N, C-alpha and C positions, 0 to 999 in steps of 0.2 A: 183440795184445789178444784175449781171449776174449768173444765176444758171446752173449747169453742168446737162446735160441730156445725159446718156449713151444708145447707140442704137446698136442692132445687127438685121441684116436681116435673111432671112430663108435659104440662100444658105449654103450648106455643102461643104466646100472647101478641106476637107481631110477625111479620113476614121475615124478619131477620133472626128470629130466635127458633132454635131447634136443640136436638140433644147434643149435637156436637159443639155448639156455642155454648151451651149450659156446662159441658165437661171443662172447657176452657175457662169459663168464668169461675167455676169451683176451684180450679187449679190456682187461678190468680187469687181469689178472696182468701183461700188457705195459706197463702204465702209460701207455696212450695218452692218458688224461685229463690227464697232466701237460703236453701240449704243446697242448691245445686250450683256448684262452682264450675267455672271454666274447664273443659276437659275431664270432668268427673266421668268415670265409668258408671253409669246409672242403670241398675236393674229395674225393669219393670215386671214385677213378680205377679203372675197371674195363673190360670188354670185353663188349660187348653181344651178341656172336655174329653171324655172317653169316648170312643168310637160308637156312635148310637145315640149319644146325648146331644141335645140341641139347645140347651138352656145356658151354656156357657156365655160369657160377655162377647158381645159382637166385636170383631176385629176392627170395624171402622169406629168404634168407641175408643179402642185402645190407641188407634192412630192419633187421635186428639191429644192424648197424654204424650205420646213420642214426640209430636211435633212441638209441645211445650217444652219439654226436656231440651230438644235440640235448640230451640229458640233462646233458652237460657244458658247455653254453652255447653250442656252436657252431651254425652256419648250414650245414647240409650239402646239397651238390648232387652229382648223378651226372654224370660226364664221361668223354669219350673224344674222340679226334680222328679226323677223316675219313681214308679210305684212298687210296692212290695207285691201286690197281686199280679197275676200273669194275664194283664189285659193288653190294651192297645198302646200303653205308655210305660211298660216294664222296662224296656231298654231304650236308649237314646235314638237308634235307628228308627224304631216303631214310633217313639214319642214325636220325633221331627216329622214323620211322615203323616201322623194323625194331626198334628198342628197345622201343617200346610193343607191337608184336606179341609180342614175347618176354617180355612182363610187367613191364617197367621203367616202368610209369606211375606216378602220384603216388598212386593209390588202394592199390597194393600196397607201393611202396617208401617212401612218405612224403617224398619229396623231388624237386625239380624236375630236368630233364635239361638240361644245357648242353653243346653240341658246342664244345670248347674253342678251335678254330682257325678258326671262321667258317664262313660258307655253303658255300664252295668248298675250304676247307683250306689256302688260300694268303693270306688276308686278314688274319689276326689272329694275329700272332707277334711275339716280341721276342728279340733276341739276348742270350745270356748268355755272358760270358766264362769259358773253362775253361783255356785255355793248356796244352794237352795235345798229345801227339804228332801226331794227326791233325787236330785242329781247335783253332784259337784261340779261336773262338766258335761257338755252336750255336744253332739257331733253335727256340725253345720256344713252343708254343701260348700266346697271351697270356692266356687265361683260367685257364691252369694256373700260369703263372709268377707272376700277381698274386694268387693264393689266399694266404691266411694260413696255412693247414695243409692237410694231405692224408693220407688213408688209401688205400692202394694195395692193392686186392684182386685177386689173381691166381689163374687156374685153371693150374696146373702141368701142362705136358703136352709132347709132342715138338714139334719144328719143323724144317722141310725146310732152313733156312739156319743155324740156331743150335743144331742138336741138341736143344735143349729151350727152352721158354719159360716164364718164371716172372716174379718181381718186377723183375728187371733189364730184361727185354724189355719188360714193360708200361711201365716208366718210359721206356725208350729210344725205341722206336717209337711207343708209345701217347701220349707227350707232346710229340712233334715235330709241328711243321706240315708241310704237303707239301713245302715246300723243303728241310727238314731230313731228312724221309724220304728224299728223292732223294740227298742227301748222304751218307747212310749206305749206300745201295745202290750208289753210284757205282762202287765197286771190285768188285762182284760181279755183273755183268750176264750174261744168258743166252748159251749158245754153241749154235750149230746143227752137228749132227754130218753127216758126208758122206751117211749113210743117208737124208737128206731126200729125198722124192720130189715136193716142189713141189706139194703139194696145195693150199696156199694157205690153209688154215683160219686159221693164225696171222696171216696178213696181214689178214684181215677183222676179226679180234678184237682187233688191237693198238690200244689206246685213244689212242695219240699218233701213230699212222700211221708208226712207225719201221721196219716190215717191208715188204719187197718181194720180188718174185721175179726172179731173175737167175741165168743160167748153169744152169738146171735145178735150182735149190733155192732156198729162202727165204734171205733176207739180212737183216741188221739194221743200220740206220744207228745207231751207238752215240752219236753227237752228239744225237740225238733221243731215243734210249732212256731211260726214267726207272727202269728196274730192277724194275718192278713185278712181273714174271715171270708175268703172265697167260698168256703162250704156253706156259710149261712145263706148265701144267694142261690146256690145250685141245688140244695136239698130238696128234692121234689115234694117231700111231706112236711117240710118247715118244722122239723124236730131237732134242729140245731139252733141254739140261741146264744146270746151274749151272757156273759157272766155280769149280771146287773148289779150285783152288790159292790163290784169294783170299778164301776164307770166314773164315780166322782174321783177316785184316785187316777184314773186315766186322764180325766180332764186336767187335773192338776199337773200331772207330768207333761201334758200337751202344753200347758201355759208356761211351764218353766222352759220348754223349748222354743216358745215364742220370744220369751225374754232373752235367751241366748242368741236368737237370730238377729237381734238388733242391738245387743249390748254394745258392740264395737262401732256403732254407726253414729254416736254422738249427736243425736237429734236430727240426723240427715235421712230421715224417713218420712214419707207422707202416705196417706191411706185414702182409698176411695172405695165405698161400698155401692153396688147397684141393687136397688130393690126393685127388681122386675123379674118376671117368670120365677116367682118364689115358690120352689118345688118342695116336696117333703124329703128329698134325697139330695146327696151330694152329686156334683157333676162327675164323680168317679164312676157312677153306675151307667152301663150302656143303653140307658132310656132316659126320658124326661117325663115324669108324671105330670098331671094337671097341677096348676099352681094352686096354692092354699088360699090366697087373698089377691085382690087387685094389684096391679103395678102401682108403685108409691112414688119412686124418684131416686136420685143419686145424692149421696151424702160424702162429704170429705173433712179429713181432720188430720192433726199430727198426733193424735192419740188414739191408739187401736181399741182400748178398752171403752172409752167414751163413744167411739164411733159404733162399735157393736151394741153397746147398751142403747144408743139412740136408734139404731136399725131395729133392734129387738122390740123397743117400745112402740115405734111407728107401725110395724107390722101388726102388733097385738092390738092396736087402736082400730084396726080394720075389721069389717064383718068377714067371716070366712065363707068360701064357697062350698056350696052342698054337694057338688058333683067332684070334689077332691078326695084325698086320702083322710081328710079330717074325720075323726069318729065322734067328737064333741068339741066343745070350746068354739062354737061357731060365732057367738056374739062378740061385738066390739068390746075390747077391754080383756078378753079372755086369752089365755096363752095358746096360741095356734100351734106351737111346737109341741107343747104337752098334749095337744088335741091329737097329734099323730103318734109321738113317742112318749106315752104315758109314764113310764118309768125313769125318764131321763130328764133331769133339770139342768139345762144348759147354762143357767146362771151361775153355776160353779165356776165356769170360765171367768165371768165377769168379777165375781167376788175375790177369787185367787188372783186374778190379774191386778187388781187394785191392792191386795194384801203384799204381794211382792214388788210393787212399784213400777208395773208395766205401764200402767195408766190410771185414769180416775173414772169411777162410774157417774160423777157429778158432771153434767155438761149444760152448756147453754146452746140451744138449737137456733142457729141463725138463717132465716129464710132468704136467700139472695134473690129471690123472684119478687119481694116486697119493694 
């Protein structure tokens, strides 16, 4: 099946045309109004950005989606789930404070904020039966599972475990409660290389006390480890790395969670990807590195696989920036994400998403600027 993906670039061809008007036009052309019924509790699923990060989607853009939902009779609210790692979004109090500091307050976006999995991320979730290869059931945040409809707004960018993160990743990790995040990470916990000098920094920073010093190097108690990968970022000598052999399995587990996040929605979900500030890392990191390619535009679809495939293709058609984290694959047509994360093939998400029926990799790109 060929899915429709609608696209608008960032050019303003008249004095009436701007990014806000393009977002509303994409909403209309994608027919998101068809799945939003009067009085629907409609989740706007997004990422508020870790403190120190500035590449998250701008609140004024999110406001355009909120206004369209309300115009069609829905009751919009902004939502995300708490993180496994102990950053600025680990509990709902800090998470809401971070979101408001980043501009996602009612005065700007016109909708309330709800952290969908409760105060600490483990107290509000429900199981959804999926019956797939890795999971029979998945643990989805209660306030996402119980919504009537949803619009998923994603900043498409690189990711150190999945190659890239877009709509699928936003559904998978972003809609899972803490126990579900742990399940997804279970197969890809960090590995400490022999070069470790036992400095102990990771031991002091492990949020669940799973690390300790023994025999002249750091060690991990894998029974306690939750796979948050804090230790990778804070190791001063970069001697902690991912279990590269299991990342394909991790991505499949992630896709099964994405499937579970929307299984009960009966087609009442729309997706918007922003292809701007295309950084090498997720917005979960407390920084925003230089973008890999120029800004491209905004895409919308009712199919998350087709949307991510189109986003991936459009990015790889661009020439890469030499002052970015790209180590190779600078030329148009080359895989920019493999140019940063050489060992990770993010296309696993797309292949497996199509295989389990989450969506289709075949798409028709419809330029609404024509």
